[in-house]
C-alpha positions as CSV (number, residue, x, y, z in Angstrom):
1,M,15.0,16.6,21.5
2,K,12.0,18.3,20.0
3,F,8.9,18.8,22.1
4,D,5.3,18.4,20.9
5,M,3.2,21.5,21.5
6,E,0.4,19.3,22.8
7,L,2.4,18.9,26.0
8,D,0.8,20.8,28.9
9,F,2.7,23.8,30.5
10,Y,3.6,21.8,33.6
11,T,5.0,18.9,31.7
12,Q,7.0,21.1,29.3
13,S,8.4,23.2,32.2
14,E,9.5,20.2,34.2
15,I,11.1,18.5,31.3
16,K,12.9,21.8,30.4
17,R,14.0,22.1,34.1
18,L,15.5,18.7,34.0
19,L,17.2,19.1,30.6
20,D,18.6,22.5,31.6
21,G,20.5,20.7,34.4
22,L,22.5,18.5,32.0
23,D,26.0,19.4,31.0
24,S,25.4,18.5,27.4
25,E,22.7,18.0,24.8
26,F,20.3,15.2,25.8
27,T,21.0,12.3,23.4
28,E,22.1,9.3,25.5
29,L,20.2,6.7,27.6
30,N,22.5,7.2,30.6
31,Q,21.4,10.9,30.7
32,L,17.7,9.7,30.8
33,L,18.5,7.3,33.6
34,Y,20.3,10.0,35.5
35,L,17.2,12.3,35.2
36,I,14.9,9.5,36.4
37,D,17.1,9.0,39.5
38,K,17.2,12.8,40.0
39,V,13.4,12.9,40.2
40,W,13.4,9.8,42.5
41,D,15.7,11.6,44.9
42,E,13.9,14.9,44.7
43,L,10.7,13.2,45.8
44,G,12.4,11.4,48.6
45,C,11.6,7.9,47.4
46,N,13.3,4.9,48.9
47,N,13.6,1.4,47.2
48,Q,13.9,-0.3,50.6
49,I,11.0,1.3,52.4
50,I,8.1,1.9,50.0
51,D,6.0,5.0,50.4
52,E,2.9,4.6,48.1
53,D,2.2,8.3,48.0
54,K,5.7,9.2,47.0
55,M,5.7,6.4,44.4
56,S,2.5,7.7,42.9
57,Q,4.1,11.1,42.6
58,F,7.1,9.6,41.0
59,Y,5.4,7.6,38.4
60,S,3.1,10.5,37.6
61,H,6.0,12.8,37.0
62,P,6.7,14.3,33.5
63,V,10.1,12.6,33.5
64,W,8.1,9.5,32.2
65,T,6.8,11.5,29.3
66,L,10.4,12.3,28.6
67,N,11.1,8.6,28.8
68,G,8.4,7.9,26.3
69,L,9.6,10.7,23.9
70,F,13.2,9.3,24.1
71,A,12.0,5.8,23.4
72,E,10.4,6.9,20.2
73,Q,13.7,8.3,19.0
74,D,16.1,5.8,20.3
75,P,17.1,3.1,17.7
76,L,17.4,0.3,20.2
77,S,14.1,1.0,21.9
78,L,12.3,1.2,18.5
79,Q,13.9,-2.1,17.5
80,H,12.5,-3.9,20.5
81,R,9.0,-2.5,19.9
82,H,9.1,-3.3,16.2
83,S,10.2,-6.9,17.0
84,I,7.3,-7.4,19.4
85,S,4.7,-5.7,17.2
86,N,5.9,-7.7,14.2
87,W,5.5,-11.0,16.1
88,I,2.0,-10.1,17.3
89,A,1.0,-9.0,13.7
90,N,2.6,-12.0,12.1
91,N,0.6,-14.3,14.4
92,E,-2.6,-12.4,13.7
93,L,-3.4,-11.9,17.4
94,A,-6.6,-10.0,17.6
95,K,-6.7,-8.8,21.2
96,T,-3.6,-7.6,23.0
97,L,-3.0,-5.9,26.3
98,D,0.0,-3.7,26.7
99,F,0.5,-3.8,30.5
100,G,2.3,-0.6,31.7
101,G,2.6,0.7,28.1
102,G,1.2,4.1,29.0
103,F,2.9,6.1,26.3
104,G,1.2,4.0,23.6
105,T,4.1,3.6,21.2
106,L,3.8,-0.2,21.0
107,A,0.0,-0.1,20.8
108,R,0.2,2.3,17.8
109,M,2.7,0.0,16.1
110,I,0.5,-3.1,16.6
111,V,-2.6,-1.5,15.1
112,G,-0.6,0.0,12.3
113,K,0.6,-3.4,11.2
114,N,-2.8,-5.2,11.7
115,N,-5.9,-3.0,11.2
116,K,-8.0,-5.8,12.6
117,A,-6.1,-5.8,15.9
118,R,-7.4,-4.3,19.1
119,V,-5.0,-3.2,21.9
120,D,-5.9,-2.3,25.5
121,I,-3.4,-0.3,27.5
122,Y,-3.4,-0.8,31.2
123,E,-1.4,2.1,32.7
124,P,-1.8,3.1,36.4
125,Y,-0.4,6.6,35.7
126,P,-1.4,7.6,32.1
127,S,-0.4,11.1,30.9
128,E,-3.0,13.3,29.2
129,F,-0.6,13.6,26.3
130,A,-0.4,9.8,25.8
131,V,-4.2,9.3,26.1
132,S,-4.8,12.1,23.6
133,R,-2.2,10.7,21.1
134,C,-3.8,7.2,21.2
135,G,-7.3,8.7,21.0
136,K,-6.8,9.0,17.3
137,Y,-7.1,5.2,17.0
138,S,-10.5,3.7,17.7
139,S,-8.9,0.3,18.2
140,I,-6.7,1.5,21.1
141,N,-8.3,1.9,24.6
142,F,-6.9,2.8,27.9
143,V,-8.4,0.5,30.5
144,S,-8.6,0.5,34.3
145,L,-9.3,-3.2,34.6
146,M,-8.0,-6.1,32.6
147,D,-10.3,-8.4,30.6
148,H,-9.9,-12.1,30.8
149,D,-9.8,-13.1,27.2
150,Y,-6.7,-11.6,25.7
151,D,-4.8,-13.4,23.0
152,C,-1.6,-11.8,24.2
153,I,-0.3,-9.6,27.0
154,V,2.9,-7.6,26.7
155,S,4.8,-6.4,29.7
156,T,8.2,-4.8,29.2
157,D,10.2,-3.5,32.1
158,V,7.4,-3.5,34.6
159,L,7.8,-6.3,37.1
160,E,11.1,-4.9,38.5
161,H,9.2,-1.8,39.6
162,V,6.6,-3.5,41.9
163,T,6.8,-5.0,45.4
164,T,4.9,-8.2,44.5
165,P,5.9,-9.1,41.0
166,L,4.8,-12.7,41.0
167,N,1.3,-11.7,42.2
168,L,1.1,-9.2,39.4
169,F,2.3,-11.8,37.0
170,E,-0.4,-14.2,38.1
171,S,-3.0,-11.5,37.3
172,M,-1.6,-11.2,33.8
173,I,-1.6,-15.0,33.3
174,K,-5.3,-15.1,34.4
175,S,-6.2,-12.5,31.8
176,V,-4.8,-14.6,28.9
177,K,-6.8,-17.3,27.1
178,V,-5.4,-20.8,27.3
179,G,-3.3,-21.1,24.2
180,G,-2.6,-17.4,24.4
181,Y,0.8,-15.7,24.9
182,L,2.6,-13.4,27.3
183,I,5.6,-11.4,26.0
184,I,7.7,-10.4,29.0
185,A,10.9,-8.4,29.3
186,N,12.3,-7.8,32.7
187,C,15.3,-5.9,34.0
188,F,16.0,-7.2,37.5
189,F,19.2,-5.2,37.8
190,P,20.0,-2.0,39.7
191,I,20.0,0.2,36.6
192,I,17.9,2.9,38.2
193,K,16.8,3.4,41.7
194,C,13.1,2.5,41.0
195,H,14.1,-1.1,40.2
196,L,13.3,-2.6,43.5
197,P,16.1,-4.8,45.0
198,S,13.5,-7.2,46.4
199,T,12.8,-8.3,42.8
200,F,16.5,-8.9,41.8
201,H,16.5,-12.7,42.8
202,L,14.2,-13.3,39.9
203,R,17.1,-12.4,37.5
204,Y,18.1,-16.0,37.4
205,T,14.8,-17.9,38.2
206,F,11.9,-16.1,36.5
207,D,11.5,-18.7,33.9
208,R,11.1,-21.4,36.6
209,F,8.3,-19.4,38.1
210,A,6.6,-19.0,34.8
211,I,6.6,-22.8,34.2
212,A,5.4,-23.4,37.7
213,M,2.5,-20.9,37.0
214,G,1.3,-22.8,33.9
215,L,3.4,-21.4,31.1
216,E,5.6,-22.9,28.4
217,I,8.6,-21.0,27.2
218,I,8.4,-20.5,23.4
219,G,11.7,-18.5,23.1
220,N,13.0,-15.1,22.6
221,C,11.3,-12.5,20.5
222,T,13.7,-12.1,17.6
223,G,15.4,-8.7,17.8
224,S,14.2,-8.0,21.3
225,H,15.1,-8.8,24.9
226,A,11.6,-10.1,25.5
227,T,10.7,-13.8,26.1
228,I,7.5,-15.4,24.7
229,Y,5.5,-17.6,27.0
230,K,2.5,-19.7,26.0
231,K,-0.3,-20.4,28.5
232,V,-0.8,-24.1,28.3
233,S,-3.1,-24.7,31.3
234,D,-5.7,-22.9,33.4
235,H,-4.9,-24.4,36.8
236,S,-4.7,-22.3,40.0
237,V,-1.3,-21.3,41.1
238,N,0.1,-23.4,44.0
239,W,1.2,-20.5,46.2
240,A,2.7,-22.7,48.8
241,K,5.0,-24.1,46.1
242,I,5.7,-20.6,44.8
243,E,6.7,-19.4,48.4
244,R,9.1,-22.3,48.8
245,M,10.6,-21.5,45.4
246,T,10.9,-17.9,46.4
247,L,12.9,-18.8,49.4
248,V,15.2,-20.9,47.4
249,S,15.5,-18.2,44.7
250,K,16.5,-15.6,47.2
251,R,19.1,-17.9,48.9
252,L,20.6,-18.8,45.5
253,F,20.7,-15.2,44.5
254,F,22.5,-14.2,47.7
255,L,25.1,-17.0,47.2
256,R,25.6,-16.2,43.6
257,E,26.1,-12.5,44.3
258,L,28.6,-13.3,47.1
259,S,30.7,-15.3,44.6
260,V,30.9,-12.5,42.0
């Protein structure tokens, strides 16, 4: 993999250290996942007992820059992003938020396909490299707070990383106009150690929660693993109902996993 000379010395040296530890040339997704887990272990993170300081160090680590660089060269990752950006461009959605899209690849694709589009990126741990790269586009902005009038929010492979995914999902929903869309891709599987086991029950029930929170399922984004939801109402979430659904979801997940 080629490195951009805009990377700072620490980022380059950390990436080089990780890659030097591989037995072969870095070309495969499983190698990237191995390196992400390696950094997780080096920092002493635990997906059962969450230490916020260690998690902050982990998600600020240059391994995520490596993840972004890999995604821009991996055919399947590019396919997903092109599918999502094509859908947004074809529907002429003017204002999009990419939640957790800190490397900026999707944002740059969207504005490249629709020069009237504006994309905000909400990323808790943005790298200087990503911010600099997106700085060349006046219609892309990194934001620390979400607006409440987006035509579309995209969130890919985010909710499995957080301790309260449904609360975060509600915040996303609130930030979309009624009639707007959320494009969501989740991976509630133990692919890497930073996928929190407490979220895995949503693997089978996430759509039910989406409907209960005021969304309509439109369908899959062609060529991507993402699902498109439409916000059809602006009512407040009934959290007592969501909590009951959560208990059922966890029990069903436990029983289903036992039967496998």
